[in-house]
N, C-alpha and C positions, 0 to 999 in steps of 0.2 A: 121146090118144096119149102119155100120160106114161109114161116108163120108169123114172124115179127113185123113190126110196122116200119122198119127201116128199108130203104131201097136195096135192091139186090146187089148193087155195085158199091155199097158203102164200105169204106175201109178206114182204119184208124191210122193217123199220121203221127204215131208216137215218136218215131225217130226224128222227124222234123221238129216236133214240139220240144224234144230233148235238146237239140242243138240250139234252138231259139232261146230256151231257158238258160243254157250255158252262156250264150251271148249276153243275155240280160243280167246274169249273175256277175259276169266280168264287169259290165258297166255299173252295176249297183255297188260292187266292192270299190271300184275306182272312184265313183261319185262320193261314197261315204268317206273314203280316205282324203280325197281332194277337198271336200267341204270341211272336214274336221281340221285339216292343216291350214285352211284359209280362214278359220275362225268363224264359220257359219254353222252353229250348232243345230239350228232348226232344219236346214237343208240336209245336214249330216244324219239327223234322226230320221228324216223322211226317206233318205236313201237306205238307211239301216233297216227300216220297216219293210221297204221294198225287197231288200236282200233276204229277209226272213220269209216273205211270201214266196219269192222265187225258189228258195231252198226247199220249202215245203212242197211246192208244185213239182220240182225236179225229183224229189223223193217219191212222190206218187207216180210220176211218169216212169221212173226206173222200176218201181214195183210192178206196174202193169206190163212193162216189157218183159220182166223176168217171169211173169205168170204165163206167158206164151200165147197160144192161139185162142184162148178163151176171150182175150181182149183184142186180138188181131185175127179175126176169122178170115180164112181164104175161101174161094168159091167151092172147094171140095169139103168144107166143114159144115155139117148141118146145123141149123139154129138150135139153141138150147131152149128147152121147154121152160116156160115161166113157173116160178114156185107156186104151189097150191095156196090159194088165198083162204085163210080161215076167218070166219066171221064171229 
């Protein structure tokens, strides 16, 4: 009884994305620190920007995990009806 366009077996890998983001966050912090100490401000800024992007992505991932099965549907959860489109 699926009405969406996604495959029936589609699942969200939010926990895997969370751990990959944590791994990237560790490397971005280490890169920012190492390049700042080595006197490479351009590379330190690039790693700092990456650090901010990873932090924002991690916050979104954690928010979706906390919202529960709406973003991680199981096979026993029926699809959500799309909102009414107003013209």
